[in-house]
N, C-alpha and C positions, 0 to 999 in steps of 0.2 A: 422527491416524486410523491411519497406517501402524504406530505403537507398539502401538496398540490390537488391530490384526489380528494382529500376531506374537504378543501375549500371548494372545489367544484360542486360537491354534492350538497353544500350547506345551503344554497337558494331552495332545494327541495324540502329541507327542513323548515324553511320560513314560509312557504307557500301554504296557507291555511291558518298561520299563527294568528293571534290577537294580541295586538300591541295597545296597552293602558296608559293613557295620560291622565292628568289631574281630573279632568272633566268629560273627557271623551275616549272612545276606543276604537281602534281601526282593525278591521279584518283584512289581512293581505292576501290579495287574490293571485298576484303575479309577481315574482321577484328575479331579479338578475344579480350574478355574482360578479365581483371585480377583484382580482388579486392585487397585492400591494408590490408585487415584483414585476419590474418592467419584462424580465428574461421569460417569465411566465404567461404575461398578459400584455398585449400592445396597448390595451386601454386600461392600464394598472391605475388603482386609485392614487391620487396624489394629495388629496387634502388630508390635513392633520386632524380635522375634526373627528370625533367619535372613534378614538382609538383608546381601547380599554387599558386599565392600569395594569392588567396581567395576561398572559396568555391563555389562562383558564376561564377568562371572562369576557362578555360581551357588553357593549354599550350602544343603546338605542336612542334615537330622538329624531326631531325635526330640526333641520339646519338650513340656513341661507346660503346657496351656492349659486355661481353663474353656469348657466345652461347654453352655452353658444352665444346667444344674443340677449338674454335676459337673466335676472336673479330668481330663483324660485326657491320655494319651501320643499325641500326633498326629506323624505323619511327614509333613514338609514339605520342598518344594525352594523356596528363596527367591530372585528374580531382583530386579533394581533396581526394576522397575515392576510386578511381579506375585508372586503365590505359588501354588504347586501343592500341593494336599492329597490326599494318597492316601486314597481312600474304601475301596478293597479291595486287599489285598495277601495273599501267601502266602510264608510262611517256607520257603525253600529248605533241604531237609536230609532226614532219614530219615522224619519224618512231615509231613503237609501241615497247618499250622496257619493257617487262612485268618483274616485280620483283615478286619472289615466294619465299615463306618460309621468316623468318624475315627480312633478309638483303636486302638493296637496292643498286643502283649503285650510288646514290648521296652522296656527303661529308656531315659531321656533320654540321647543321646548324638549325637555329629556324625558324620555318614557320612564314610568314607575316600574313595569313590569311587561314580560312577554309570556303568553301561555301557548305552548306548542301543542298539536295534536299528537295524542299516543303513538299512532301509526308512523307519523313522521319521526319521532324520536327513536323508535324501534328500527326504522330503516336506516337512519343515520348511523346509529350505533353499528348496524350490521356492515355498513360501507366502511366505517372506520377500522373494524376488525378484520376487514378483507380489502383495505385500500388498494393495495397493488393489483388486484384482480377485478377492481370494479370498472364496469365498462359503461360510458355514457350513451344512452339511447339516441339513436339518429332520428331527428325530427327538424324540418325546417322552422317549425313555430317555436323552437326552443333556443334560436339565435337571438342574441341582443340586438337591440335597435342601434345601429352604428353607421356611420357615413364616411369613415377613414378607415385606414390600416387594412386595404384588402390585400395586401401583399403578405399578411402575417396570418399564419393557421388560427391564431386565437381568435380573430375577429369572426371566423366562421363556425366555432365552437358552440354546442348547445349548452349554454350557461344560463339558461332562463328555465323557469318552471312556474307553473299555475297550478290551481287547485282541480281536482278531477272533473268537477262539474264545467268548467271552462274548457278543457282539453276534448271534450266530446265534439265539437265543432269549431271550423277555423274562424266562424264569426263571433265568437267569444273570446278570441286570443287578441291581445293587442296588436295592432298593425305595425310591421317593419318594412324596409326597403326590400326585404327578401320574401314576404309573404304577401304583399299588396296585391300582387297578381292572383292571388286564390280568393280574392273578395268577388262576390257576384256583381257583374255590371248592371244586372237589371234591379238591384235593391236601392235603398237611400243612401248609399256610400259616396257619391259624388264622383265616381270613376267609370270609365267605360272600358270594356274589354279590349279595345283597340286604342285606347288614349295613350300618350307619350309616356305618362307616369308608370302605367301599367306594363308597358313593353320594356320599359327600362327595368322594372321589378322581375320581368320574366329572364332577362339576361343575367341579372344578379342572381336569380334563385338557381339558375343553372350553374354558376360558379360555385355558389356555396353548397349546393347539392354534391358537387364533385369532391369538395373537400371533407364534407361530412362522410363521403363513402371511401375516403383515403386513396383517391385517384389524382395522380399528379398532373394528368393531361386532360383536355376535353377534346374529344373528336368533332369533326365537322359534322358528322351526322347528328350529335345532340343538338347542334344549334340550328339545323335545318327548317324545323317548323316554325321558330320564332323569326328566323331571317326572312321566311315567305311571308309571315304575317307582318312584318317590318316593311317590306317592300310594297305590299298592297295598302298599307296605310300612309306611307310616306309621301305619295305622289302630291306634288305641288304644296306641300306643308313647309312653311317658311318661317316659324316661330324660334325663338331662340332655343327653347327646350328641344324641338324637333332637331334643329341644328347640332345640339350637344349629342343626342342619341345617333344622328347620322355619323358624325365623326367617330364615336366609339364603333359602330357597325362597320365603317370603312377601315379602321385599324384592325378589326377582327377579321374581315374579309382577307386583308392582307397577308395576316398570319395564317390563316386556314388555306389560303392558294399557295403558300409555299411550302407546307407541311402537313395539312390535313388535319392539324391539331394545334392546341395552344397550351402552354404551360400555365396551369390554372393560376397560381399564386403570382406569377410574374407578370402575366396579362393584367390581372386585377389590379395589381400595384400600380401600373402605368395608366390604366384607362378607366377603372370602375368608379372613381371618385364623383366625377361629374354626373353620371347617371344615377348615382345615389342620390345626389342633391335633388334632381328632378323628381325621383320616385319619393324622396322624403316630403316634398313640396305638398303632398295629397295626404299625408298620414293624419294630421288633424281632423280632416274632413271625414275620413272613413272611421277614425276613433270616436267622433261624436254620434254618430249611428251605432257603434258598437257599445258605447256606455248604455244605450237604451236597451240593446239586446242583453246585457248583463243584468240589468235591473229587472227584466222580465225573466231572465233565467233563474236568478235568486228568489224571487217572489213565488 
């Protein structure tokens, strides 16, 4: 357990760190941690790249890896028991080139050094000294971007961290299927408050929130507002994505009618995958505007 607790906190150590390469440097804005043990993390790191030579060291760099549909250059920091993936970073130099989601614009190479903020180091040491008492902060924005494993509690855990500047507002945090519904529909994010992708995100947000609060079941009352919105928007919608959400709602309604609540993880395991794909289809559009927000905030 102590090892797992320390691995969980290491994403906070890296948010704000500067990774130096031979001719460029990257400031890490948002990071996610993945344990190397399937028993602790349903999305455990399977790649053998960037495993350090000893338990006391780290190995960082940019490597080519598949990301569902394509090969991307990912910035990783590997430890003996975990892997830290950079989700958003900015190249330090004359222009602000923001990398968002796991790919970067740099070519595969090994990092020469990592500089950590003193405050991050101090907090990490304190966590290691009291690992068993460490409590992970509840926040929907701290959940990793995932589209599977909804029956596993680790999928909904807050294993993501950002620098303090970004955590001041949702529109500076990388979009996920869980927080897509929090982005304003009247901005340049390419989503509407009543779009099918946002409604899918609202249901996923409810499931994830329940897990974060350690509540095994979700009551019918918790779903009421989102169900009312769905019914108002679904009228005569016949697209494939609306049909996917309709099937999800149908399964949810049957479960709620029989028991007035649903088992959070069990229902998520059976039904959340397809709505997550629908919500995920809009993330690149949202993140495109988010990059501009981050540039403005940093300047």
